[in-house]
C-alpha positions as CSV (number, residue, x, y, z in Angstrom):
1,X,107.2,118.2,124.0
2,X,106.7,117.8,127.7
3,X,108.2,114.5,128.9
4,X,106.6,112.5,131.7
5,X,109.7,112.5,133.8
6,X,107.9,111.3,137.0
7,X,106.9,108.2,135.2
8,X,110.4,107.6,134.0
9,X,112.3,108.5,137.1
10,X,110.2,108.1,140.2
11,X,110.4,104.3,140.7
12,X,112.8,104.1,143.7
13,X,112.9,100.4,143.8
14,X,113.7,99.7,140.1
15,X,116.5,97.4,139.2
16,X,119.9,98.7,138.0
17,X,119.0,97.4,134.5
18,X,115.8,99.4,134.5
19,X,117.7,102.5,135.6
20,X,119.8,102.1,132.4
21,X,116.6,101.6,130.4
22,X,115.0,104.8,131.8
23,X,118.1,106.8,131.0
24,X,118.2,105.7,127.4
25,X,114.4,105.9,127.0
26,X,114.3,109.5,128.2
27,X,116.2,110.5,125.0
28,X,114.1,108.3,122.7
29,X,110.6,109.4,123.8
30,X,110.2,112.5,121.5
31,X,111.0,110.4,118.4
32,X,108.9,107.5,119.6
33,X,105.9,109.7,120.1
34,X,106.4,111.2,116.7
35,X,106.6,107.7,115.2
36,X,103.4,106.7,117.0
37,X,101.6,109.7,115.5
38,X,102.9,108.9,112.0
39,X,101.8,105.3,112.3
40,X,98.4,106.2,113.7
41,X,97.7,108.7,110.9
42,X,98.8,106.2,108.2
43,X,97.1,102.9,108.9
44,X,96.9,100.0,106.4
45,X,94.4,97.1,106.2
46,X,95.4,93.5,106.6
47,X,97.4,92.1,103.7
48,X,98.1,95.7,102.6
49,X,100.7,96.8,105.2
50,X,103.4,97.7,102.6
51,X,104.4,101.1,103.8
52,X,104.0,100.1,107.5
53,X,106.2,97.1,107.1
54,X,108.8,99.2,105.3
55,X,108.8,101.8,108.0
56,X,109.3,99.2,110.8
57,X,112.1,97.5,108.7
58,X,113.9,100.8,108.4
59,X,113.8,101.3,112.2
60,X,115.2,97.8,112.9
61,X,118.0,98.3,110.4
62,X,118.8,101.7,111.9
63,X,119.1,99.9,115.3
64,X,121.6,97.4,113.9
65,X,119.3,94.4,113.1
66,X,119.7,92.2,110.0
67,X,116.3,92.5,108.4
68,X,114.4,90.3,106.0
69,X,111.2,91.7,104.4
70,X,108.3,90.0,102.6
71,X,108.2,87.0,104.9
72,X,104.9,85.2,104.1
73,X,103.5,88.4,102.6
74,X,104.2,91.7,104.4
75,X,105.8,90.2,107.4
76,X,109.4,91.1,108.4
77,X,112.0,89.6,110.6
78,X,114.9,91.4,112.3
79,X,117.7,89.4,113.9
80,X,120.4,90.7,116.3
81,X,123.0,88.2,117.4
82,X,125.1,88.9,120.5
83,X,127.1,85.8,121.3
84,X,126.0,82.4,122.7
85,X,122.7,82.4,124.7
86,X,119.0,82.0,124.4
87,X,116.9,83.0,121.4
88,X,114.0,85.3,122.3
89,X,111.3,86.3,119.9
90,X,109.4,89.6,120.2
91,X,106.4,90.1,118.0
92,X,104.4,93.2,116.9
93,X,101.4,93.3,114.6
94,X,101.2,95.8,111.7
95,X,97.7,96.0,110.4
96,X,94.7,98.3,111.1
97,X,90.9,98.0,110.9
98,X,88.1,99.3,108.5
99,X,86.9,101.8,111.1
100,X,86.2,105.5,110.8
101,X,88.1,107.2,113.6
102,X,86.0,109.5,115.8
103,X,88.6,110.3,118.6
104,X,89.1,113.9,117.7
105,X,92.8,113.5,118.1
106,X,94.9,116.0,116.1
107,X,96.8,113.1,114.5
108,X,93.6,111.1,113.8
109,X,93.4,108.9,110.7
110,X,91.4,110.3,107.8
111,X,92.5,107.6,105.5
112,X,90.0,106.1,103.0
113,X,91.0,103.1,100.9
114,X,89.3,100.3,98.8
115,X,89.0,97.0,100.6
116,X,89.4,93.6,99.0
117,X,85.9,93.8,97.7
118,X,86.4,97.2,96.1
119,X,84.4,99.1,98.7
120,X,85.6,102.4,100.0
121,X,86.3,102.1,103.7
122,X,87.9,104.3,106.4
123,X,90.9,102.9,108.2
124,X,92.0,103.3,111.8
125,X,94.4,101.7,114.3
126,X,91.5,101.0,116.6
127,X,93.2,98.0,118.2
128,X,96.4,99.7,119.3
129,X,98.8,98.1,116.8
130,X,100.4,101.5,116.4
131,X,101.2,101.5,120.1
132,X,102.5,97.9,119.7
133,X,104.8,98.9,116.9
134,X,106.1,102.0,118.7
135,X,106.9,100.0,121.8
136,X,108.5,97.4,119.6
137,X,110.8,99.9,118.0
138,X,111.7,101.5,121.3
139,X,112.5,98.1,122.7
140,X,114.7,97.3,119.7
141,X,116.6,100.6,120.0
142,X,117.2,100.1,123.7
143,X,118.2,96.4,123.5
144,X,120.7,97.2,120.7
145,X,122.3,99.9,123.0
146,X,122.3,97.6,126.0
147,X,124.2,94.7,124.3
148,X,126.9,94.6,127.0
149,X,124.1,93.5,129.4
150,X,122.9,90.4,127.6
151,X,124.0,87.5,125.5
152,X,122.0,85.5,123.0
153,X,119.9,86.2,119.9
154,X,117.0,88.6,119.6
155,X,114.4,87.9,116.8
156,X,112.0,90.7,116.4
157,X,109.1,90.1,113.9
158,X,106.6,92.5,112.4
159,X,103.5,90.3,111.6
160,X,100.9,91.3,109.1
161,X,97.3,90.4,108.9
162,X,96.7,89.8,112.6
163,X,93.1,91.2,112.4
164,X,92.4,88.4,109.8
165,X,94.2,85.8,112.0
166,X,96.3,84.9,109.0
167,X,99.7,86.5,109.4
168,X,101.2,84.1,111.9
169,X,100.3,81.1,109.8
170,X,101.7,82.7,106.7
171,X,105.0,83.6,108.3
172,X,105.4,80.1,109.8
173,X,104.6,78.6,106.4
174,X,107.3,80.8,104.9
175,X,109.9,79.3,107.2
176,X,110.0,81.6,110.2
177,X,111.3,78.8,112.5
178,X,113.6,77.3,109.8
179,X,115.1,80.3,107.9
180,X,115.7,82.3,111.1
181,X,117.0,81.4,114.6
182,X,114.3,79.2,116.3
183,X,113.1,80.9,119.5
184,X,113.3,79.3,123.0
185,X,110.6,81.7,124.2
186,X,108.3,84.3,122.5
187,X,106.7,87.4,124.1
188,X,104.3,90.1,122.9
189,X,102.2,92.9,124.4
190,X,98.6,94.0,123.6
191,X,96.8,97.2,124.4
192,X,94.1,97.1,127.0
193,X,91.3,99.7,126.9
194,X,90.3,99.5,130.5
195,X,93.4,99.7,132.7
196,X,95.6,102.8,133.4
197,X,98.8,103.6,131.7
198,X,101.8,102.7,133.9
199,X,100.4,99.2,134.4
200,X,100.5,95.9,132.7
201,X,98.2,92.9,133.1
202,X,99.2,89.2,133.0
203,X,96.9,86.1,132.5
204,X,98.5,82.7,133.1
205,X,97.1,79.8,131.1
206,X,94.3,80.3,128.6
207,X,94.2,84.1,127.9
208,X,92.3,84.3,124.6
209,X,89.9,82.0,122.8
210,X,89.6,79.7,119.9
211,X,87.5,81.5,117.2
212,X,85.6,79.8,114.4
213,X,83.3,81.5,111.9
214,X,80.4,79.4,110.6
215,X,77.9,80.1,107.9
216,X,74.6,78.1,107.8
217,X,72.7,78.2,104.5
218,X,69.1,77.3,105.2
219,X,67.3,76.2,102.1
220,X,63.6,76.2,101.4
221,X,60.9,76.0,98.8
222,X,59.7,79.6,98.0
223,X,56.3,80.8,97.0
224,X,53.5,83.3,97.7
225,X,53.2,84.5,101.3
226,X,49.4,83.8,101.2
227,X,50.0,80.1,100.4
228,X,52.5,78.9,102.9
229,X,51.1,75.3,102.7
230,X,52.7,75.1,99.2
231,X,56.1,76.1,100.4
232,X,58.9,75.1,102.8
233,X,59.6,78.3,104.7
234,X,63.3,78.8,105.4
235,X,62.6,81.9,107.6
236,X,60.7,79.8,110.1
237,X,63.2,77.0,109.9
238,X,66.1,79.5,110.5
239,X,64.3,80.9,113.5
240,X,64.0,77.4,115.0
241,X,67.6,76.8,114.3
242,X,68.7,80.1,116.0
243,X,66.7,79.2,119.2
244,X,67.9,75.6,119.2
245,X,71.5,76.6,119.0
246,X,71.2,78.5,122.3
247,X,71.0,75.1,124.1
248,X,74.5,74.1,123.1
249,X,76.3,76.2,125.7
250,X,73.5,76.1,128.3
251,X,72.8,72.4,128.2
252,X,75.8,70.6,126.4
253,X,78.9,72.3,127.6
254,X,80.1,71.6,131.2
255,X,79.5,74.5,133.5
256,X,82.7,76.4,134.0
257,X,84.1,75.5,130.6
258,X,83.9,78.8,128.7
259,X,82.1,78.8,125.3
260,X,80.1,81.1,123.1
261,X,77.8,80.5,120.2
262,X,76.6,83.8,118.7
263,X,74.4,84.2,115.6
264,X,75.6,87.6,114.5
265,X,73.9,87.9,111.1
266,X,70.6,86.6,109.6
267,X,69.6,87.5,106.0
268,X,66.7,86.1,103.9
269,X,63.8,87.2,101.8
270,X,63.1,90.2,99.7
271,X,59.4,91.2,100.3
272,X,56.7,90.8,102.9
273,X,54.5,88.6,100.7
274,X,57.1,86.4,99.3
275,X,58.4,83.2,101.0
276,X,62.0,83.0,100.1
277,X,64.0,79.9,99.2
278,X,67.1,80.7,101.3
279,X,68.2,82.2,104.5
280,X,71.8,82.7,105.6
281,X,73.1,82.7,109.2
282,X,76.6,83.8,110.2
283,X,78.0,82.6,113.6
284,X,81.0,83.2,115.7
285,X,82.1,80.4,118.1
286,X,84.4,80.9,121.0
287,X,86.1,78.3,123.3
288,X,89.4,77.5,125.0
289,X,89.7,73.7,124.9
290,X,90.2,71.8,121.6
291,X,87.5,69.3,122.6
292,X,85.0,72.0,123.4
293,X,85.7,73.7,120.0
294,X,85.0,70.3,118.2
295,X,81.9,69.8,120.2
296,X,80.4,73.2,119.3
297,X,80.8,72.5,115.6
298,X,79.5,68.9,115.8
299,X,76.5,70.1,117.8
300,X,75.7,72.8,115.3
301,X,75.7,70.2,112.5
302,X,73.5,67.9,114.4
303,X,70.9,70.5,115.5
304,X,70.7,72.1,112.0
305,X,70.1,68.7,110.4
306,X,67.5,67.7,113.0
307,X,65.6,70.9,112.7
308,X,65.4,70.6,108.9
309,X,64.2,67.1,109.2
310,X,61.5,68.0,111.7
311,X,60.3,70.7,109.2
312,X,60.0,68.1,106.5
313,X,62.8,69.3,104.3
314,X,63.7,66.8,101.6
315,X,67.3,65.5,101.4
316,X,68.2,67.9,98.5
317,X,67.0,70.8,100.7
318,X,69.1,70.0,103.8
319,X,70.9,73.1,105.1
320,X,74.7,73.5,104.6
321,X,77.0,74.2,107.5
322,X,80.2,75.9,106.3
323,X,83.1,76.2,108.7
324,X,85.5,78.9,107.6
325,X,89.2,78.2,107.2
326,X,89.9,81.5,108.9
327,X,90.2,80.2,112.4
328,X,92.2,81.4,115.4
329,X,93.5,79.0,118.1
330,X,93.3,79.8,121.8
331,X,96.2,81.6,123.2
332,X,97.8,79.7,126.0
333,X,100.2,81.8,128.1
334,X,102.7,79.3,129.6
335,X,102.5,79.7,133.4
336,X,106.2,79.3,134.0
337,X,107.1,81.9,131.5
338,X,104.4,84.3,132.8
339,X,105.9,83.9,136.3
340,X,109.2,85.0,134.8
341,X,107.7,88.0,133.0
342,X,105.8,89.0,136.1
343,X,108.9,89.0,138.3
344,X,110.9,91.0,135.7
345,X,108.2,93.6,135.2
346,X,107.6,94.0,138.9
347,X,111.2,94.8,139.3
348,X,110.9,97.4,136.6
349,X,107.5,98.9,137.2
350,X,106.7,98.1,140.8
351,X,104.7,95.2,142.1
352,X,101.4,97.2,142.4
353,X,101.6,98.0,138.7
354,X,101.7,94.4,137.5
355,X,98.1,93.3,137.6
356,X,96.4,89.9,137.3
357,X,93.9,89.8,134.5
358,X,91.0,87.5,133.7
359,X,91.0,85.6,130.4
360,X,88.7,87.0,127.6
361,X,87.0,85.4,124.6
362,X,88.7,87.6,122.0
363,X,91.2,86.2,119.6
364,X,94.9,86.7,118.7
365,X,97.0,84.6,116.2
366,X,100.1,85.0,118.4
367,X,98.9,81.6,119.7
368,X,100.1,80.0,116.4
369,X,103.8,80.5,117.4
370,X,103.3,78.1,120.3
371,X,101.5,75.4,118.3
372,X,104.2,74.1,116.0
373,X,106.2,71.0,116.7
374,X,108.7,73.1,118.7
375,X,106.0,74.1,121.3
376,X,107.6,77.4,121.9
377,X,106.5,78.9,125.3
378,X,104.4,82.1,124.9
379,X,103.5,85.0,127.0
380,X,101.4,88.0,125.9
381,X,100.7,90.7,128.4
382,X,98.2,93.5,128.4
383,X,99.4,97.1,128.4
384,X,97.4,99.8,130.1
385,X,96.5,102.8,127.8
386,X,94.1,105.1,129.7
387,X,94.5,108.0,132.1
388,X,94.2,106.7,135.7
389,X,91.6,109.3,136.6
390,X,89.5,108.2,133.5
391,X,89.6,104.6,134.6
392,X,88.6,105.5,138.2
393,X,85.8,107.7,137.0
394,X,84.4,105.1,134.7
395,X,84.4,102.5,137.5
396,X,82.7,104.9,139.9
397,X,80.0,105.6,137.4
398,X,79.6,102.0,136.3
399,X,80.3,102.8,132.7
400,X,82.9,101.3,130.2
401,X,85.6,103.2,128.4
402,X,85.7,102.9,124.6
403,X,86.8,99.3,123.8
404,X,89.3,98.0,121.3
405,X,87.9,98.2,117.8
406,X,85.8,101.2,118.8
407,X,86.1,104.4,116.7
408,X,86.6,106.2,120.0
409,X,89.5,104.1,121.3
410,X,92.2,106.5,122.2
411,X,95.3,105.6,124.1
412,X,97.3,108.2,126.0
413,X,100.4,107.9,123.8
414,X,103.5,109.0,125.8
415,X,103.0,107.2,129.1
416,X,101.7,104.1,127.4
417,X,104.7,103.9,125.2
418,X,107.0,104.5,128.1
419,X,105.5,101.6,130.0
420,X,105.4,99.4,127.0
421,X,109.1,99.9,126.3
422,X,110.1,99.5,129.9
423,X,108.1,96.3,130.4
424,X,109.2,94.6,127.2
425,X,112.8,95.7,127.5
426,X,113.0,94.4,131.1
427,X,111.3,91.2,130.0
428,X,113.8,90.5,127.2
429,X,116.9,91.5,129.2
430,X,115.8,89.1,131.9
431,X,115.0,86.2,129.5
432,X,118.3,86.6,127.6
433,X,120.4,86.7,130.8
434,X,123.5,88.6,131.8
435,X,126.6,88.8,129.8
């Protein structure tokens, strides 16, 4: 395997600590790339990460961590104590997506499983969790070898069910902050599909959004399509509701306060000449602020009720608005911690390779670890995954590279893993402090 020595050795301004990291990492790269390919070829869906969790647990044990498995489900916790000092938590996610891979990579996933509804689905690491896990393992190996350079406690967790925004809550409910050393700070990385490998990106403050899933059940009085006057048509009512919902963000949310109300699914009726008695709408809501999140839901309830009343629906035929319990809170990257991470990563990677990113309306349940009574400061940074020339070409042509969750999303493994390990190891060494 050809190693990317220039990426490992060319940074003339790196810190002494990063020089040690690079020396150790050079020896680890072949096995880390092999691990990445193994993980990529064997993805598991949320709540089914049995083999993946066991594999990461073995890696942590081999590095010298005390490991506890089955924390809140398929979650795992590795603890490495090294004297008095801060407690730093590092998190990776474990799960994959029901996506059929079309990257053409020689190690591409061909896995097909049955989902929770019994349907056969293809499975792929289309969100980069395999890169996350590999960088996590590399960081664990290096930090264990570098114990003379730090003091404190390292808590490294493998979290399941991130794609269902469930795993963090389940691990916290299972006593993550009471059974194990409580962190002073928590850090994580996430793949980015649009920036080059060798770089990372940092967002201070709100970085990812609140997410709520809402279902609206629009009821009606069905009948023959030729006699609409004898019915209460839920298709027409649902159409009015969809249009009226568009006014929430444009006319009720303060300009500059990010919010999204998307109706992603509408289903109703069986035949052209039958007026159905029900239509179902599925929505996704995105916001950053708690009060904005609450306002979106309250406005939906108000608009749906008012539209039904204007259509003459009787009380027993009022639509139902069902807000799912599967919710993701907004990720708030604490600015002070982000400033620390930026400084540490600039020392390791070079200032020009640490980018400032804009917040996005995606979701990540890493946010949960900062919302307990302990208010643990969080920082998640983005990790570049694409060849620099591919990024430049896409920008020049005005096109986008395959995004996260795309069947075509394909990181460049070796340089991405190198950067992930260097950035995370530098971050944790700096946060733990010198011996």
